[in-house]
C-alpha positions, -999 to +999 in steps of 0.1 A: +101-190+047+118-220+062+129-231+027+143-197+020+164-198+052+177-233+043+185-222+008+204-191+020+222-212+045+233-236+018+244-207-003+271-196+021+281-232+027+285-225+064+314-201+058+301-169+075+318-150+102+305-124+127+283-110+099+263-078+103+237-060+083+250-034+059+255-001+076+252+029+054+280+054+059+272+090+068+273+114+039+255+118+006+275+094-015+301+067-011+336+081-016+362+063-037+379+033-023+410+042-003+443+041-023+465+011-015+497+016+004+527+008-017+557-011-005+591+006-004+616-006-030+638-022-004+609-041+013+589-057-015+561-078+000+551-110-017+513-117-020+513-152-005+475-153-001+458-180-023+450-168-058+414-180-054+395-173-022+358-175-011+344-149+014+309-149+028+287-138+055+252-139+069+224-115+078+223-106+050+237-136+032+264-127+007+294-142-010+324-131-029+347-153-050+381-138-055+403-148-084+433-125-085+419-090-090+385-103-102+354-107-079+321-123-083+295-111-058+263-130-050+233-129-027+206-155-024+187-136-051+216-134-075+234-167-072+226-176-108+238-142-121+267-130-100+278-093-102+313-092-117+340-067-106+376-062-116+401-043-096+436-041-082+449-067-058+475-054-033+489-060+002+485-034+029+503-041+061+497-078+057+461-074+046+449-085+012+429-058-005+411-060-038+395-028-048+382-007-077+352+010-092+337+044-085+306+058-068+279+032-061+301+006-080+331+012-058+342-019-040+368-030-016+374-065-002+398-067+027+410-101+041+431-105+072+449-136+085+428-141+117+408-171+128+371-166+120+342-188+131+307-184+118+279-182+142+260-211+127+283-241+123+313-237+146+336-241+116+370-223+116+382-202+087+417-188+084+407-152+073+383-125+083+366-106+055+351-072+050+334-063+017+324-027+010+301-021-020+291+015-025+276+026+009+272-010+023+296-029+044+294-067+049+315-087+074+323-124+073+349-151+069+371-163+040+390-194+030+407-211+002+380-232-015+405-259-024+412-265+014+386-283+036+370-263+063+379-275+098+358-276+130+376-260+160 
């Protein structure tokens, strides 16, 4: 059991944030991901988030690597065979949202510019993350994997 915990901890590379267990939503089935807000023609918003981002959380351990509109989702059990998703990348009121799919395969990753510290390592990350997959919601932190994580 101790080895499993250590392996899981290594998987997220100490980049979790205020994670919580997935909480099923009320209702029979997951609804479609909410439609992104569109910018007005006179106020075009530039996506200045890094193209590649890494989001993760604990309890349960999960990870999402974002590359544009493509996502790779992993858990300790699936780290050798990530689940791949492709969706639309948009900005909604300063939040980065990558979403797509339908039903149980519906997903939405939302990143917000807000400091995030995991409960295990005291490392600081520049983004909070929420990943919704079907009926499950995961919370954590995110960062640009090309930039070193800093201690507060």
